[in-house]
N, CA, C and O atoms as a Maestro MAE file, in Angstrom:
{
 s_m_m2io_version
 :::
 2.0.0
}

f_m_ct {
 s_m_title
 :::
 protein
 m_atom[252] {
  # First column is atom index #
  i_m_mmod_type
  r_m_x_coord
  r_m_y_coord
  r_m_z_coord
  i_m_residue_number
  s_m_chain_name
  s_m_pdb_residue_name
  s_m_pdb_atom_name
  i_m_atomic_number
  :::
  1 25 -11.930 -10.460 11.062 1 A "MET " " N  " 7
  2 3 -12.224 -9.451 10.044 1 A "MET " " CA " 6
  3 2 -13.678 -9.129 9.814 1 A "MET " " C  " 6
  4 15 -14.465 -10.068 9.693 1 A "MET " " O  " 8
  5 25 -14.094 -7.913 9.745 2 A "ILE " " N  " 7
  6 3 -15.564 -7.585 9.541 2 A "ILE " " CA " 6
  7 2 -15.984 -7.686 8.083 2 A "ILE " " C  " 6
  8 15 -15.284 -7.058 7.288 2 A "ILE " " O  " 8
  9 25 -16.966 -8.343 7.628 3 A "ALA " " N  " 7
  10 3 -17.387 -8.289 6.383 3 A "ALA " " CA " 6
  11 2 -17.961 -6.869 6.009 3 A "ALA " " C  " 6
  12 15 -18.503 -6.135 6.835 3 A "ALA " " O  " 8
  13 25 -17.788 -6.565 4.700 4 A "GLU " " N  " 7
  14 3 -18.240 -5.266 4.160 4 A "GLU " " CA " 6
  15 2 -19.682 -5.207 4.152 4 A "GLU " " C  " 6
  16 15 -20.336 -6.114 3.636 4 A "GLU " " O  " 8
  17 25 -20.254 -4.142 4.719 5 A "TYR " " N  " 7
  18 3 -21.700 -3.937 4.726 5 A "TYR " " CA " 6
  19 2 -22.142 -3.372 3.303 5 A "TYR " " C  " 6
  20 15 -21.529 -2.467 2.737 5 A "TYR " " O  " 8
  21 25 -23.241 -3.983 2.800 6 A "LYS " " N  " 7
  22 3 -23.728 -3.545 1.506 6 A "LYS " " CA " 6
  23 2 -25.001 -2.807 1.464 6 A "LYS " " C  " 6
  24 15 -25.524 -2.519 0.388 6 A "LYS " " O  " 8
  25 25 -25.520 -2.490 2.606 7 A "GLY " " N  " 7
  26 3 -26.867 -1.823 2.798 7 A "GLY " " CA " 6
  27 2 -26.707 -0.412 2.945 7 A "GLY " " C  " 6
  28 15 -25.647 0.168 2.713 7 A "GLY " " O  " 8
  29 25 -27.791 0.158 3.342 8 A "THR " " N  " 7
  30 3 -27.883 1.600 3.535 8 A "THR " " CA " 6
  31 2 -27.049 1.984 4.876 8 A "THR " " C  " 6
  32 15 -27.207 1.345 5.916 8 A "THR " " O  " 8
  33 25 -26.263 2.940 4.785 9 A "ILE " " N  " 7
  34 3 -25.479 3.348 5.988 9 A "ILE " " CA " 6
  35 2 -26.196 4.520 6.813 9 A "ILE " " C  " 6
  36 15 -26.542 5.581 6.293 9 A "ILE " " O  " 8
  37 25 -26.362 4.218 8.069 10 A "PRO " " N  " 7
  38 3 -27.203 5.236 8.729 10 A "PRO " " CA " 6
  39 2 -26.284 6.546 8.927 10 A "PRO " " C  " 6
  40 15 -25.063 6.540 8.769 10 A "PRO " " O  " 8
  41 25 -26.994 7.589 9.268 11 A "LYS " " N  " 7
  42 3 -26.417 8.945 9.597 11 A "LYS " " CA " 6
  43 2 -27.037 9.368 10.882 11 A "LYS " " C  " 6
  44 15 -28.081 8.912 11.347 11 A "LYS " " O  " 8
  45 25 -26.224 10.360 11.448 12 A "ARG " " N  " 7
  46 3 -26.740 10.888 12.712 12 A "ARG " " CA " 6
  47 2 -27.950 11.683 12.451 12 A "ARG " " C  " 6
  48 15 -27.976 12.489 11.521 12 A "ARG " " O  " 8
  49 25 -29.074 11.467 13.327 13 A "GLY " " N  " 7
  50 3 -30.293 12.203 13.093 13 A "GLY " " CA " 6
  51 2 -31.294 11.417 12.339 13 A "GLY " " C  " 6
  52 15 -32.468 11.785 12.346 13 A "GLY " " O  " 8
  53 25 -30.930 10.389 11.703 14 A "ASP " " N  " 7
  54 3 -31.913 9.496 10.932 14 A "ASP " " CA " 6
  55 2 -32.799 8.857 11.919 14 A "ASP " " C  " 6
  56 15 -32.414 8.422 13.005 14 A "ASP " " O  " 8
  57 25 -34.148 8.821 11.427 15 A "ARG " " N  " 7
  58 3 -35.191 8.103 12.311 15 A "ARG " " CA " 6
  59 2 -35.467 6.750 11.636 15 A "ARG " " C  " 6
  60 15 -35.697 6.669 10.430 15 A "ARG " " O  " 8
  61 25 -35.436 5.695 12.460 16 A "LEU " " N  " 7
  62 3 -35.551 4.280 11.943 16 A "LEU " " CA " 6
  63 2 -36.100 3.408 13.048 16 A "LEU " " C  " 6
  64 15 -36.270 3.793 14.205 16 A "LEU " " O  " 8
  65 25 -36.355 2.235 12.601 17 A "GLY " " N  " 7
  66 3 -36.845 1.138 13.510 17 A "GLY " " CA " 6
  67 2 -35.689 0.033 13.750 17 A "GLY " " C  " 6
  68 15 -34.650 0.046 13.090 17 A "GLY " " O  " 8
  69 25 -35.933 -0.821 14.644 18 A "ILE " " N  " 7
  70 3 -35.007 -1.834 14.890 18 A "ILE " " CA " 6
  71 2 -35.846 -3.181 14.672 18 A "ILE " " C  " 6
  72 15 -36.973 -3.331 15.142 18 A "ILE " " O  " 8
  73 25 -35.202 -4.109 13.938 19 A "ALA " " N  " 7
  74 3 -35.890 -5.453 13.645 19 A "ALA " " CA " 6
  75 2 -36.187 -6.011 15.076 19 A "ALA " " C  " 6
  76 15 -35.444 -5.950 16.055 19 A "ALA " " O  " 8
  77 25 -37.485 -6.593 14.985 20 A "GLU " " N  " 7
  78 3 -38.074 -7.225 16.187 20 A "GLU " " CA " 6
  79 2 -38.176 -6.383 17.461 20 A "GLU " " C  " 6
  80 15 -38.143 -6.918 18.569 20 A "GLU " " O  " 8
  81 25 -38.300 -5.076 17.296 21 A "GLN " " N  " 7
  82 3 -38.539 -4.168 18.416 21 A "GLN " " CA " 6
  83 2 -39.402 -2.994 18.050 21 A "GLN " " C  " 6
  84 15 -39.169 -2.319 17.047 21 A "GLN " " O  " 8
  85 25 -40.338 -2.770 18.818 22 A "GLU " " N  " 7
  86 3 -41.350 -1.753 18.543 22 A "GLU " " CA " 6
  87 2 -40.769 -0.394 18.750 22 A "GLU " " C  " 6
  88 15 -39.851 -0.236 19.555 22 A "GLU " " O  " 8
  89 25 -41.315 0.688 17.989 23 A "GLY " " N  " 7
  90 3 -40.938 2.016 18.105 23 A "GLY " " CA " 6
  91 2 -40.103 2.612 17.055 23 A "GLY " " C  " 6
  92 15 -39.638 1.936 16.137 23 A "GLY " " O  " 8
  93 25 -39.900 3.937 17.191 24 A "VAL " " N  " 7
  94 3 -39.185 4.617 16.266 24 A "VAL " " CA " 6
  95 2 -37.905 5.236 17.073 24 A "VAL " " C  " 6
  96 15 -38.090 5.709 18.194 24 A "VAL " " O  " 8
  97 25 -36.733 5.225 16.544 25 A "PHE " " N  " 7
  98 3 -35.516 5.625 17.201 25 A "PHE " " CA " 6
  99 2 -34.768 6.607 16.336 25 A "PHE " " C  " 6
  100 15 -34.963 6.587 15.120 25 A "PHE " " O  " 8
  101 25 -33.936 7.456 16.868 26 A "GLU " " N  " 7
  102 3 -33.128 8.371 16.301 26 A "GLU " " CA " 6
  103 2 -31.670 8.045 16.473 26 A "GLU " " C  " 6
  104 15 -31.244 7.788 17.599 26 A "GLU " " O  " 8
  105 25 -30.838 8.039 15.367 27 A "VAL " " N  " 7
  106 3 -29.421 7.812 15.453 27 A "VAL " " CA " 6
  107 2 -28.780 8.820 16.175 27 A "VAL " " C  " 6
  108 15 -28.925 9.986 15.809 27 A "VAL " " O  " 8
  109 25 -28.017 8.518 17.251 28 A "VAL " " N  " 7
  110 3 -27.287 9.620 17.980 28 A "VAL " " CA " 6
  111 2 -25.858 9.371 17.881 28 A "VAL " " C  " 6
  112 15 -25.124 10.294 18.234 28 A "VAL " " O  " 8
  113 25 -25.286 8.208 17.433 29 A "GLU " " N  " 7
  114 3 -23.934 7.957 17.250 29 A "GLU " " CA " 6
  115 2 -23.673 6.750 16.379 29 A "GLU " " C  " 6
  116 15 -24.404 5.759 16.400 29 A "GLU " " O  " 8
  117 25 -22.601 6.870 15.612 30 A "ILE " " N  " 7
  118 3 -22.345 5.766 14.630 30 A "ILE " " CA " 6
  119 2 -20.940 5.279 14.845 30 A "ILE " " C  " 6
  120 15 -20.055 6.104 15.073 30 A "ILE " " O  " 8
  121 25 -20.665 3.944 14.785 31 A "ASN " " N  " 7
  122 3 -19.363 3.436 14.800 31 A "ASN " " CA " 6
  123 2 -19.186 2.639 13.545 31 A "ASN " " C  " 6
  124 15 -19.573 1.480 13.398 31 A "ASN " " O  " 8
  125 25 -18.566 3.369 12.653 32 A "SER " " N  " 7
  126 3 -18.294 2.744 11.279 32 A "SER " " CA " 6
  127 2 -17.388 1.536 11.243 32 A "SER " " C  " 6
  128 15 -17.497 0.633 10.413 32 A "SER " " O  " 8
  129 25 -16.474 1.589 12.219 33 A "LEU " " N  " 7
  130 3 -15.541 0.377 12.222 33 A "LEU " " CA " 6
  131 2 -16.231 -0.893 12.599 33 A "LEU " " C  " 6
  132 15 -15.970 -1.929 11.988 33 A "LEU " " O  " 8
  133 25 -17.074 -0.868 13.546 34 A "MET " " N  " 7
  134 3 -17.882 -1.958 14.086 34 A "MET " " CA " 6
  135 2 -19.228 -2.079 13.470 34 A "MET " " C  " 6
  136 15 -19.937 -3.056 13.709 34 A "MET " " O  " 8
  137 25 -19.604 -1.110 12.679 35 A "GLN " " N  " 7
  138 3 -20.831 -1.042 11.814 35 A "GLN " " CA " 6
  139 2 -22.103 -1.253 12.861 35 A "GLN " " C  " 6
  140 15 -22.976 -2.108 12.711 35 A "GLN " " O  " 8
  141 25 -22.035 -0.373 13.869 36 A "THR " " N  " 7
  142 3 -23.058 -0.317 14.807 36 A "THR " " CA " 6
  143 2 -23.559 1.102 14.994 36 A "THR " " C  " 6
  144 15 -22.886 2.041 14.570 36 A "THR " " O  " 8
  145 25 -24.746 1.298 15.628 37 A "ALA " " N  " 7
  146 3 -25.291 2.754 15.997 37 A "ALA " " CA " 6
  147 2 -25.790 2.676 17.314 37 A "ALA " " C  " 6
  148 15 -26.209 1.622 17.792 37 A "ALA " " O  " 8
  149 25 -25.762 3.814 17.955 38 A "ASN " " N  " 7
  150 3 -26.472 4.082 19.191 38 A "ASN " " CA " 6
  151 2 -27.688 4.763 18.996 38 A "ASN " " C  " 6
  152 15 -27.632 5.857 18.435 38 A "ASN " " O  " 8
  153 25 -28.911 4.263 19.401 39 A "LEU " " N  " 7
  154 3 -30.169 4.845 19.074 39 A "LEU " " CA " 6
  155 2 -30.902 5.275 20.247 39 A "LEU " " C  " 6
  156 15 -30.899 4.608 21.281 39 A "LEU " " O  " 8
  157 25 -31.582 6.459 20.111 40 A "LYS " " N  " 7
  158 3 -32.261 7.019 21.178 40 A "LYS " " CA " 6
  159 2 -33.848 6.831 20.865 40 A "LYS " " C  " 6
  160 15 -34.323 7.148 19.775 40 A "LYS " " O  " 8
  161 25 -34.504 6.368 21.767 41 A "SER " " N  " 7
  162 3 -36.018 6.212 21.602 41 A "SER " " CA " 6
  163 2 -36.608 7.617 21.425 41 A "SER " " C  " 6
  164 15 -36.141 8.573 22.045 41 A "SER " " O  " 8
  165 25 -37.681 7.740 20.539 42 A "THR " " N  " 7
  166 3 -38.300 8.933 20.382 42 A "THR " " CA " 6
  167 2 -39.635 9.052 21.128 42 A "THR " " C  " 6
  168 15 -40.466 9.908 20.824 42 A "THR " " O  " 8
  169 25 -39.807 8.187 22.089 43 A "ASP " " N  " 7
  170 3 -41.025 8.163 22.999 43 A "ASP " " CA " 6
  171 2 -40.903 9.125 24.117 43 A "ASP " " C  " 6
  172 15 -41.757 9.128 25.004 43 A "ASP " " O  " 8
  173 25 -39.894 9.946 24.138 44 A "GLY " " N  " 7
  174 3 -39.756 11.130 25.025 44 A "GLY " " CA " 6
  175 2 -39.085 10.649 26.370 44 A "GLY " " C  " 6
  176 15 -38.962 11.460 27.289 44 A "GLY " " O  " 8
  177 25 -38.670 9.409 26.499 45 A "GLN " " N  " 7
  178 3 -38.041 8.934 27.822 45 A "GLN " " CA " 6
  179 2 -36.508 9.004 27.695 45 A "GLN " " C  " 6
  180 15 -35.815 8.910 28.709 45 A "GLN " " O  " 8
  181 25 -36.000 9.154 26.566 46 A "GLY " " N  " 7
  182 3 -34.560 9.259 26.370 46 A "GLY " " CA " 6
  183 2 -33.752 8.146 26.369 46 A "GLY " " C  " 6
  184 15 -32.532 8.290 26.300 46 A "GLY " " O  " 8
  185 25 -34.338 6.881 26.446 47 A "HIS " " N  " 7
  186 3 -33.558 5.645 26.573 47 A "HIS " " CA " 6
  187 2 -32.749 5.477 25.292 47 A "HIS " " C  " 6
  188 15 -33.254 5.611 24.177 47 A "HIS " " O  " 8
  189 25 -31.446 5.172 25.510 48 A "VAL " " N  " 7
  190 3 -30.461 4.848 24.396 48 A "VAL " " CA " 6
  191 2 -30.177 3.421 24.369 48 A "VAL " " C  " 6
  192 15 -29.812 2.796 25.364 48 A "VAL " " O  " 8
  193 25 -30.368 2.861 23.086 49 A "THR " " N  " 7
  194 3 -29.955 1.427 22.833 49 A "THR " " CA " 6
  195 2 -28.626 1.500 22.135 49 A "THR " " C  " 6
  196 15 -28.407 2.105 21.085 49 A "THR " " O  " 8
  197 25 -27.771 0.811 22.844 50 A "ARG " " N  " 7
  198 3 -26.302 0.902 22.315 50 A "ARG " " CA " 6
  199 2 -25.845 -0.257 21.424 50 A "ARG " " C  " 6
  200 15 -26.256 -1.391 21.667 50 A "ARG " " O  " 8
  201 25 -25.034 -0.026 20.427 51 A "ASN " " N  " 7
  202 3 -24.254 -0.970 19.627 51 A "ASN " " CA " 6
  203 2 -25.302 -1.833 18.829 51 A "ASN " " C  " 6
  204 15 -25.208 -3.060 18.837 51 A "ASN " " O  " 8
  205 25 -26.219 -1.237 18.198 52 A "VAL " " N  " 7
  206 3 -27.177 -1.970 17.355 52 A "VAL " " CA " 6
  207 2 -26.573 -2.170 15.922 52 A "VAL " " C  " 6
  208 15 -26.282 -1.190 15.236 52 A "VAL " " O  " 8
  209 25 -26.393 -3.435 15.487 53 A "PRO " " N  " 7
  210 3 -25.760 -3.724 14.182 53 A "PRO " " CA " 6
  211 2 -26.583 -3.045 13.133 53 A "PRO " " C  " 6
  212 15 -27.805 -2.956 13.256 53 A "PRO " " O  " 8
  213 25 -25.901 -2.541 12.050 54 A "TRP " " N  " 7
  214 3 -26.564 -1.925 10.962 54 A "TRP " " CA " 6
  215 2 -27.551 -2.883 10.248 54 A "TRP " " C  " 6
  216 15 -28.535 -2.444 9.652 54 A "TRP " " O  " 8
  217 25 -27.287 -4.086 10.316 55 A "THR " " N  " 7
  218 3 -28.081 -5.075 9.630 55 A "THR " " CA " 6
  219 2 -29.391 -5.323 10.348 55 A "THR " " C  " 6
  220 15 -30.250 -6.025 9.814 55 A "THR " " O  " 8
  221 25 -29.577 -4.778 11.528 56 A "SER " " N  " 7
  222 3 -30.861 -4.808 12.290 56 A "SER " " CA " 6
  223 2 -31.697 -3.670 12.139 56 A "SER " " C  " 6
  224 15 -32.828 -3.667 12.626 56 A "SER " " O  " 8
  225 25 -31.177 -2.564 11.418 57 A "LEU " " N  " 7
  226 3 -31.870 -1.293 11.341 57 A "LEU " " CA " 6
  227 2 -32.985 -1.400 10.201 57 A "LEU " " C  " 6
  228 15 -32.716 -2.006 9.163 57 A "LEU " " O  " 8
  229 25 -34.177 -0.840 10.385 58 A "LYS " " N  " 7
  230 3 -35.131 -0.646 9.429 58 A "LYS " " CA " 6
  231 2 -35.369 0.797 9.085 58 A "LYS " " C  " 6
  232 15 -35.856 1.524 9.951 58 A "LYS " " O  " 8
  233 25 -35.079 1.264 7.933 59 A "PHE " " N  " 7
  234 3 -35.009 2.621 7.569 59 A "PHE " " CA " 6
  235 2 -36.522 2.917 7.128 59 A "PHE " " C  " 6
  236 15 -37.162 2.155 6.403 59 A "PHE " " O  " 8
  237 25 -36.994 4.074 7.635 60 A "LEU " " N  " 7
  238 3 -38.408 4.593 7.476 60 A "LEU " " CA " 6
  239 2 -38.421 5.229 6.176 60 A "LEU " " C  " 6
  240 15 -37.386 5.696 5.702 60 A "LEU " " O  " 8
  241 25 -39.644 5.279 5.509 61 A "ASP " " N  " 7
  242 3 -39.758 6.119 4.329 61 A "ASP " " CA " 6
  243 2 -39.858 7.579 4.779 61 A "ASP " " C  " 6
  244 15 -40.527 7.983 5.729 61 A "ASP " " O  " 8
  245 25 -39.013 8.387 3.871 62 A "LYS " " N  " 7
  246 3 -39.108 9.740 4.162 62 A "LYS " " CA " 6
  247 2 -40.385 10.430 3.564 62 A "LYS " " C  " 6
  248 15 -40.790 10.133 2.440 62 A "LYS " " O  " 8
  249 25 -40.990 11.341 4.341 63 A "LYS " " N  " 7
  250 3 -42.255 11.895 3.834 63 A "LYS " " CA " 6
  251 2 -42.139 13.372 3.724 63 A "LYS " " C  " 6
  252 15 -43.091 14.038 3.318 63 A "LYS " " O  " 8
  :::
 }
 m_bond[251] {
  # First column is bond index #
  i_m_from
  i_m_to
  i_m_order
  :::
  1 1 2 1
  2 2 3 1
  3 3 4 2
  4 3 5 1
  5 5 6 1
  6 6 7 1
  7 7 8 2
  8 7 9 1
  9 9 10 1
  10 10 11 1
  11 11 12 2
  12 11 13 1
  13 13 14 1
  14 14 15 1
  15 15 16 2
  16 15 17 1
  17 17 18 1
  18 18 19 1
  19 19 20 2
  20 19 21 1
  21 21 22 1
  22 22 23 1
  23 23 24 2
  24 23 25 1
  25 25 26 1
  26 26 27 1
  27 27 28 2
  28 27 29 1
  29 29 30 1
  30 30 31 1
  31 31 32 2
  32 31 33 1
  33 33 34 1
  34 34 35 1
  35 35 36 2
  36 35 37 1
  37 37 38 1
  38 38 39 1
  39 39 40 2
  40 39 41 1
  41 41 42 1
  42 42 43 1
  43 43 44 2
  44 43 45 1
  45 45 46 1
  46 46 47 1
  47 47 48 2
  48 47 49 1
  49 49 50 1
  50 50 51 1
  51 51 52 2
  52 51 53 1
  53 53 54 1
  54 54 55 1
  55 55 56 2
  56 55 57 1
  57 57 58 1
  58 58 59 1
  59 59 60 2
  60 59 61 1
  61 61 62 1
  62 62 63 1
  63 63 64 2
  64 63 65 1
  65 65 66 1
  66 66 67 1
  67 67 68 2
  68 67 69 1
  69 69 70 1
  70 70 71 1
  71 71 72 2
  72 71 73 1
  73 73 74 1
  74 74 75 1
  75 75 76 2
  76 75 77 1
  77 77 78 1
  78 78 79 1
  79 79 80 2
  80 79 81 1
  81 81 82 1
  82 82 83 1
  83 83 84 2
  84 83 85 1
  85 85 86 1
  86 86 87 1
  87 87 88 2
  88 87 89 1
  89 89 90 1
  90 90 91 1
  91 91 92 2
  92 91 93 1
  93 93 94 1
  94 94 95 1
  95 95 96 2
  96 95 97 1
  97 97 98 1
  98 98 99 1
  99 99 100 2
  100 99 101 1
  101 101 102 1
  102 102 103 1
  103 103 104 2
  104 103 105 1
  105 105 106 1
  106 106 107 1
  107 107 108 2
  108 107 109 1
  109 109 110 1
  110 110 111 1
  111 111 112 2
  112 111 113 1
  113 113 114 1
  114 114 115 1
  115 115 116 2
  116 115 117 1
  117 117 118 1
  118 118 119 1
  119 119 120 2
  120 119 121 1
  121 121 122 1
  122 122 123 1
  123 123 124 2
  124 123 125 1
  125 125 126 1
  126 126 127 1
  127 127 128 2
  128 127 129 1
  129 129 130 1
  130 130 131 1
  131 131 132 2
  132 131 133 1
  133 133 134 1
  134 134 135 1
  135 135 136 2
  136 135 137 1
  137 137 138 1
  138 138 139 1
  139 139 140 2
  140 139 141 1
  141 141 142 1
  142 142 143 1
  143 143 144 2
  144 143 145 1
  145 145 146 1
  146 146 147 1
  147 147 148 2
  148 147 149 1
  149 149 150 1
  150 150 151 1
  151 151 152 2
  152 151 153 1
  153 153 154 1
  154 154 155 1
  155 155 156 2
  156 155 157 1
  157 157 158 1
  158 158 159 1
  159 159 160 2
  160 159 161 1
  161 161 162 1
  162 162 163 1
  163 163 164 2
  164 163 165 1
  165 165 166 1
  166 166 167 1
  167 167 168 2
  168 167 169 1
  169 169 170 1
  170 170 171 1
  171 171 172 2
  172 171 173 1
  173 173 174 1
  174 174 175 1
  175 175 176 2
  176 175 177 1
  177 177 178 1
  178 178 179 1
  179 179 180 2
  180 179 181 1
  181 181 182 1
  182 182 183 1
  183 183 184 2
  184 183 185 1
  185 185 186 1
  186 186 187 1
  187 187 188 2
  188 187 189 1
  189 189 190 1
  190 190 191 1
  191 191 192 2
  192 191 193 1
  193 193 194 1
  194 194 195 1
  195 195 196 2
  196 195 197 1
  197 197 198 1
  198 198 199 1
  199 199 200 2
  200 199 201 1
  201 201 202 1
  202 202 203 1
  203 203 204 2
  204 203 205 1
  205 205 206 1
  206 206 207 1
  207 207 208 2
  208 207 209 1
  209 209 210 1
  210 210 211 1
  211 211 212 2
  212 211 213 1
  213 213 214 1
  214 214 215 1
  215 215 216 2
  216 215 217 1
  217 217 218 1
  218 218 219 1
  219 219 220 2
  220 219 221 1
  221 221 222 1
  222 222 223 1
  223 223 224 2
  224 223 225 1
  225 225 226 1
  226 226 227 1
  227 227 228 2
  228 227 229 1
  229 229 230 1
  230 230 231 1
  231 231 232 2
  232 231 233 1
  233 233 234 1
  234 234 235 1
  235 235 236 2
  236 235 237 1
  237 237 238 1
  238 238 239 1
  239 239 240 2
  240 239 241 1
  241 241 242 1
  242 242 243 1
  243 243 244 2
  244 243 245 1
  245 245 246 1
  246 246 247 1
  247 247 248 2
  248 247 249 1
  249 249 250 1
  250 250 251 1
  251 251 252 2
  :::
 }
}
């Protein structure tokens, strides 16, 4: 059974960081059941990091 996540829930299009990884990423897909997100690097190379747990996401301040 998956424990209920009590933090901020990511949305498609959010820009954020990943704990212990450099760079800014954009959310391209959400898996609410597994509480993971697929993230695309914003460095222009289009690399997608898959199945990142929500607990590893670092939300950036909106400006």
